[in-house]
C-alpha positions in Angstrom: 95.3 80.2 103.2 96.6 76.8 102.3 100.0 75.9 103.7 102.7 76.9 101.3 106.0 75.2 100.6 109.0 77.4 101.1 110.2 79.0 97.9 107.0 78.4 95.9 105.2 81.1 94.1 102.1 82.7 95.5 99.7 85.1 93.8 97.3 87.7 95.0 94.9 88.9 92.3 91.9 91.2 92.4 89.7 92.3 89.4 87.0 94.9 88.8 84.9 95.8 85.8 85.1 99.4 84.7 82.3 100.8 82.4 84.8 102.4 80.0 87.0 101.3 77.1 90.5 100.1 77.8 91.9 103.3 76.3 90.2 105.4 79.0 91.4 103.0 81.8 94.9 102.9 80.4 95.0 106.7 80.2 94.2 107.0 84.0 96.5 104.1 85.0 99.5 105.5 83.2 99.0 109.1 84.3 101.2 108.6 87.3 101.5 112.4 87.9 97.8 112.4 88.8 97.9 109.4 91.2 97.9 111.8 94.3 94.3 112.8 93.2 92.9 109.2 93.5 95.4 106.4 94.2 95.9 105.7 97.9 98.0 102.5 97.3 100.8 103.7 95.0 102.8 106.8 94.2 105.0 106.4 91.1 107.8 108.5 89.7 109.7 107.7 86.6 109.2 106.7 83.0 106.9 103.7 82.4 109.1 102.1 79.7 110.5 98.6 79.5 113.9 98.4 81.2 113.4 101.6 83.3 113.5 101.6 87.0 110.8 103.7 88.7 110.4 104.9 92.2 107.3 103.6 93.9 105.9 104.3 97.4 103.5 101.4 98.4 100.9 102.3 101.1 99.3 99.0 102.0 96.4 99.6 104.4 97.5 99.2 108.0 101.2 99.1 107.2 103.9 101.7 106.9 104.6 103.2 103.5 107.4 101.2 101.8 109.7 102.6 99.0 110.3 100.2 96.1 112.4 100.5 92.9 110.8 98.1 90.5 112.0 97.5 86.9 109.3 97.9 84.2 109.1 94.6 82.4 106.2 95.2 80.0 104.2 98.1 78.6 101.5 97.0 76.3 99.2 99.9 75.7 95.6 99.3 76.7 96.5 95.7 77.8 99.3 95.3 80.4 101.8 97.1 82.6 104.2 94.9 84.5 107.1 95.5 86.9 109.4 93.3 89.0 110.7 94.2 92.4 112.4 92.7 95.5 111.8 93.5 99.1 112.9 91.7 102.3 114.2 88.7 100.2 110.9 88.4 98.4 110.7 88.7 94.6 107.5 90.2 93.3 106.1 90.4 89.8 103.2 93.0 89.6 100.8 93.3 86.7 98.0 95.6 85.8 96.0 93.8 83.1 93.2 95.3 81.0 90.8 93.2 78.9 88.1 94.6 76.7 84.8 92.9 77.4 82.1 92.2 74.8 80.1 95.3 75.9 83.1 97.6 75.4 83.8 97.9 79.1 87.1 96.8 80.7 88.0 94.1 83.1 90.9 95.4 85.2 93.0 92.9 87.0 95.7 93.8 89.5 97.9 90.8 90.4 101.2 90.1 92.1 103.2 86.9 92.1 105.5 86.5 95.1 108.4 84.1 95.3 111.3 83.4 97.7 111.9 81.7 100.9 110.0 84.2 103.0 106.8 84.2 101.0 104.8 81.9 103.2 105.3 83.7 106.5 104.9 87.1 105.0 101.8 86.3 103.0 100.2 84.4 105.9 100.5 87.6 107.9 99.8 90.3 105.2 97.8 88.8 102.3 94.5 90.2 103.6 96.0 93.7 103.7 97.6 93.4 100.3 94.3 92.2 98.8 92.5 95.1 100.5 95.0 97.6 99.1 94.5 96.2 95.6 90.7 96.3 96.0 90.8 99.9 97.2 93.0 101.0 94.3 90.8 99.1 91.8 87.7 100.8 93.1 89.4 104.2 93.1 90.6 103.6 89.5 87.1 102.8 88.4 85.7 105.9 90.2 88.4 108.1 88.6 87.8 106.7 85.0 84.0 107.3 85.5 84.5 110.9 86.8 86.8 111.8 83.9 84.4 110.3 81.4 81.6 112.3 82.9 83.7 115.5 82.8 84.6 114.9 79.1 81.1 113.8 77.9 79.0 115.9 80.2 77.1 112.9 81.6 77.8 110.2 84.0 78.1 106.5 83.1 77.4 105.4 86.7 
C-alpha cells in the first residue's frame, strides 16, 4: 500500500457481478433480519432510513467482532445504501452500490472511505482483512440472491 499522509482519505472497494436484477439484490441487501442466514461480515438492527442510527456488529475475518452505531446517510432503492460511522478516531463512510448492467444483471460494489489521523497505521495493518471481509460478504450476497431466485423460479441461474 502506498505511504499515506496523515489525515487523508483512504478507500477500500470490492465489487462483484450478480446474475440478477438490482431489485432482487436490493431485496436481499435490505432484509437485515435474514443476515444471520448468509452474512458473516455484518449483523444489523434498526431501520434503514436516512437520519436513523442503526446497530451494527462488524465481524472482520481474523479480528474481534466490533459494535458500531452508524447513521444512515442515503437510501436509494435498487441503487445505494450508505452510512457513516466513527471508531477509534477514524471516520468511515460505507456504501453498498448497485448498478444495472446491460444484460440485466447487477454490479454490486461495497466501498468504505476512511479518514482521520489514525487511518494510515490502521489500514496498513488491517486493509487486507477488511478487503477479505467485503469479498466474503459480496460472494455470500451473490450466492443468497441466486438461491432465492432459484427457489422462486424453480430453476437455478448459476
